[in-house]
C-alpha positions as CSV (number, residue, x, y, z in Angstrom):
1,M,0.0,0.0,0.0
2,V,1.1,3.5,-0.8
3,V,0.5,6.2,1.8
4,A,0.6,9.8,0.3
5,V,0.6,12.8,2.5
6,E,-0.6,16.0,0.8
7,A,-1.1,19.2,2.8
8,N,-2.9,21.2,0.1
9,P,-6.6,20.4,0.4
10,S,-7.4,21.1,-3.3
11,L,-4.6,18.8,-4.5
12,A,-5.6,16.1,-2.0
13,E,-9.1,16.2,-3.3
14,E,-7.9,16.0,-6.9
15,L,-5.8,13.0,-6.0
16,V,-8.7,11.2,-4.3
17,K,-10.7,11.6,-7.5
18,Q,-7.9,10.7,-9.9
19,Y,-6.9,7.5,-8.0
20,A,-10.3,6.5,-6.7
21,G,-9.8,2.9,-8.0
22,F,-6.6,2.4,-6.1
23,I,-8.1,3.8,-2.9
24,K,-11.1,1.6,-3.2
25,S,-8.9,-1.5,-3.6
26,G,-6.8,-0.6,-0.6
27,Q,-3.7,0.0,-2.5
28,L,-3.5,3.8,-1.8
29,R,-4.3,6.1,1.2
30,I,-4.2,9.8,0.8
31,L,-3.9,11.9,3.9
32,N,-4.7,15.6,3.8
33,K,-2.2,16.5,6.4
34,C,1.2,18.3,6.7
35,I,4.1,16.0,7.6
36,T,6.2,17.7,10.3
37,P,8.9,17.0,12.8
38,P,7.7,15.3,16.0
39,A,7.6,18.7,17.9
40,D,4.7,19.8,15.7
41,Q,2.6,16.6,15.8
42,H,-0.9,16.5,17.3
43,Q,-1.7,20.1,16.3
44,E,-2.6,22.3,13.4
45,V,0.3,24.1,11.6
46,D,0.6,26.9,9.1
47,F,1.0,25.8,5.5
48,Y,1.8,28.2,2.7
49,I,0.1,27.5,-0.7
50,H,1.7,29.2,-3.7
51,R,-0.9,31.0,-5.7
52,Y,0.7,30.4,-9.1
53,H,2.6,27.1,-8.8
54,S,1.3,24.5,-6.4
55,G,4.6,22.7,-6.4
56,L,6.2,25.6,-4.6
57,S,3.8,25.4,-1.6
58,R,5.6,24.8,1.7
59,F,5.5,24.2,5.4
60,P,8.3,26.5,6.4
61,V,7.7,30.3,6.2
62,P,8.6,31.4,2.7
63,E,11.9,33.4,2.7
64,Q,11.0,35.4,-0.4
65,H,7.9,36.7,-2.1
66,I,5.6,35.8,0.7
67,E,2.9,37.8,-1.1
68,D,2.7,35.0,-3.6
69,Y,1.5,32.6,-0.9
70,T,-1.8,32.0,0.9
71,K,-1.5,30.8,4.5
72,I,-3.9,28.1,5.7
73,R,-4.1,25.9,8.8
74,V,-3.8,22.1,8.3
75,S,-3.5,19.1,10.7
76,S,0.0,17.7,11.1
77,I,1.4,14.2,11.2
78,S,4.9,13.0,12.0
79,Y,6.9,10.2,10.5
80,Q,6.5,8.2,13.8
81,Q,2.7,8.6,13.7
82,L,2.7,7.3,10.1
83,I,4.7,4.3,11.3
84,D,2.4,3.7,14.2
85,Q,-0.7,3.9,12.0
86,F,0.6,2.1,8.8
87,G,3.7,0.2,9.8
88,L,7.3,0.4,8.4
89,P,7.5,1.5,4.8
90,D,9.7,-0.1,2.2
91,L,10.4,3.3,0.7
92,V,10.1,7.0,1.8
93,K,10.1,9.7,-0.8
94,I,10.7,13.2,0.6
95,D,10.1,16.4,-1.5
96,L,8.8,19.1,0.8
97,E,10.1,22.4,-0.5
98,G,12.3,23.6,2.4
99,A,11.3,21.0,5.0
100,D,13.2,18.0,3.5
101,H,16.1,18.1,5.9
102,L,13.8,18.4,8.9
103,I,11.8,15.3,8.0
104,L,14.9,13.4,7.0
105,Q,16.5,14.2,10.3
106,S,13.4,12.9,12.2
107,I,13.5,9.7,10.1
108,L,17.2,9.1,10.8
109,E,16.8,9.8,14.5
110,S,13.9,7.2,14.6
111,S,14.5,3.6,15.8
112,V,12.5,2.5,12.7
113,I,14.4,3.1,9.4
114,P,13.0,2.3,5.9
115,A,15.0,0.2,3.5
116,Y,15.0,3.0,0.9
117,V,15.0,6.8,1.1
118,S,14.8,9.4,-1.7
119,V,15.2,13.0,-0.7
120,E,15.6,16.2,-2.8
121,N,19.1,17.7,-2.5
122,W,19.2,20.7,-0.2
123,G,23.0,20.9,0.2
124,R,25.9,18.8,1.3
125,P,24.4,18.2,4.8
126,V,21.6,16.1,3.4
127,L,24.2,13.7,1.8
128,E,26.3,13.7,4.9
129,A,23.3,12.8,7.1
130,L,22.6,9.8,4.8
131,L,26.3,8.8,4.6
132,S,26.7,8.8,8.4
133,H,23.8,6.5,9.1
134,P,24.8,2.9,9.5
135,G,21.6,1.6,7.9
136,F,22.5,2.7,4.3
137,H,25.2,1.3,2.1
138,Y,24.1,2.1,-1.5
139,Y,23.6,5.5,-3.0
140,N,22.6,7.1,-6.3
141,L,21.7,10.5,-7.7
142,V,18.8,11.3,-10.2
143,S,19.0,14.8,-11.8
144,F,15.8,16.6,-12.8
145,Y,17.5,18.5,-15.6
146,N,18.3,15.5,-17.8
147,F,15.2,13.4,-17.7
148,S,14.7,13.8,-21.4
149,S,18.1,12.7,-22.4
150,I,18.6,9.8,-19.8
151,Y,15.1,8.6,-19.1
152,G,13.2,9.7,-22.3
153,Y,10.8,11.8,-20.4
154,S,10.2,15.4,-21.5
155,G,8.3,16.7,-18.5
156,I,9.6,18.0,-15.2
157,D,6.7,17.4,-12.7
158,T,7.6,13.8,-11.6
159,A,8.9,12.0,-8.6
160,G,11.4,10.3,-10.8
161,P,12.6,6.7,-11.0
162,F,13.6,4.4,-8.1
163,G,15.7,1.3,-7.6
164,T,16.6,-0.7,-10.6
165,D,14.8,1.8,-12.9
166,I,17.6,4.3,-12.2
167,K,20.1,4.0,-15.2
168,S,23.1,5.6,-13.4
169,P,25.2,3.1,-11.4
170,W,24.6,2.5,-7.7
171,L,27.7,3.7,-5.7
172,N,29.4,3.2,-2.4
173,R,30.0,6.0,0.2
174,S,33.3,7.3,-1.2
175,A,32.1,7.1,-4.8
176,I,28.8,9.0,-4.3
177,S,30.7,11.6,-2.3
178,A,33.0,12.2,-5.3
179,V,30.2,12.3,-7.8
180,Y,28.2,14.8,-5.6
181,N,31.2,17.2,-5.7
182,Q,31.2,17.1,-9.5
183,M,27.4,17.6,-10.2
184,P,26.9,20.3,-12.8
185,D,23.7,21.5,-11.1
186,P,22.2,21.1,-7.6
187,W,18.7,20.1,-8.7
188,F,18.6,16.4,-8.1
189,D,17.4,13.7,-5.7
190,I,19.7,11.7,-3.5
191,H,18.8,8.0,-3.1
192,A,20.1,5.8,-0.2
193,S,19.3,2.2,0.4
194,S,20.1,-0.8,2.5
195,I,19.0,-3.0,-0.4
196,A,22.0,-4.7,-2.0
197,F,22.0,-3.1,-5.4
198,E,24.9,-4.0,-7.7
199,T,27.4,-1.2,-7.5
200,G,29.5,0.2,-10.3
201,Q,31.9,3.0,-11.1
202,P,31.0,6.7,-11.3
203,D,30.0,7.8,-14.8
204,L,29.4,11.5,-15.1
205,R,27.7,11.1,-18.4
206,F,24.5,10.2,-16.5
207,Y,24.5,13.7,-14.9
208,A,25.5,15.8,-17.9
209,K,23.5,19.0,-18.1
210,R,21.9,19.6,-21.5
211,F,19.9,22.5,-22.9
212,N,16.2,22.3,-21.8
213,L,14.0,25.1,-23.0
214,A,11.3,24.5,-20.3
215,L,13.8,24.8,-17.5
216,L,15.3,27.8,-19.1
217,L,12.0,29.6,-19.2
218,K,11.2,28.5,-15.7
219,S,14.5,30.2,-14.5
220,L,14.0,33.4,-16.5
221,F,10.4,34.3,-15.6
222,P,9.1,35.0,-12.2
223,H,6.1,32.8,-11.2
224,R,3.6,35.7,-11.3
225,L,4.9,36.7,-14.8
226,K,4.8,33.1,-16.0
227,S,1.2,32.8,-14.8
228,R,0.2,36.0,-16.6
229,I,1.9,34.9,-19.8
230,K,-0.1,31.6,-19.7
231,D,-3.3,33.6,-19.2
232,L,-2.6,35.8,-22.3
233,I,-1.8,32.8,-24.6
234,G,-4.7,30.8,-23.3
235,F,-2.9,27.8,-21.8
236,R,-3.8,28.3,-18.2
237,R,-6.9,26.5,-17.0
């Protein structure tokens, strides 16, 4: 069973409709809650919904352009509460726009560690936290900027591949650390696992940064301007 935690009420409602069949069969649970560190559990917390790009919504207070966000109150849930309710997961995927390191820390400090963790890169401390934990021995990186060239996928809104679906070689501690230092762009996921994947040698061809028009436009235009442009050309629903 997959348990998805989504803090944005409108997105949670859309997911319930979209995956109604999986929910009915018991394969999926969608929780309209905000996953937080243990200190914030059992209470409502502030959640900031981005007005122009839902993927930028966040639990921490926005550091920039707070006028682009709408603050709501939402019930919280911690990693430990999820474990207590649903049991130990095989895989945990973390992508929480600024709260990734907080949730990763609460997982690594727990006595119950999943076999597989994927977390968005938020700087070297994220990698170091995974490298220092004795439960993980195999590592990989999946960049978002080369999905089209490596995975044949032209979009950018995806959780990305896992496990043996990752084409780049799985690496040991020293090798992943060296590759991390040579990444051409910081926008990637870090994967760590206790599962014995076959390891290989670092190959920087899997992380090469190629021209991507969609990502270039995303970096050039502020979110409000992008939204206005979509309105003008009729693509925004």
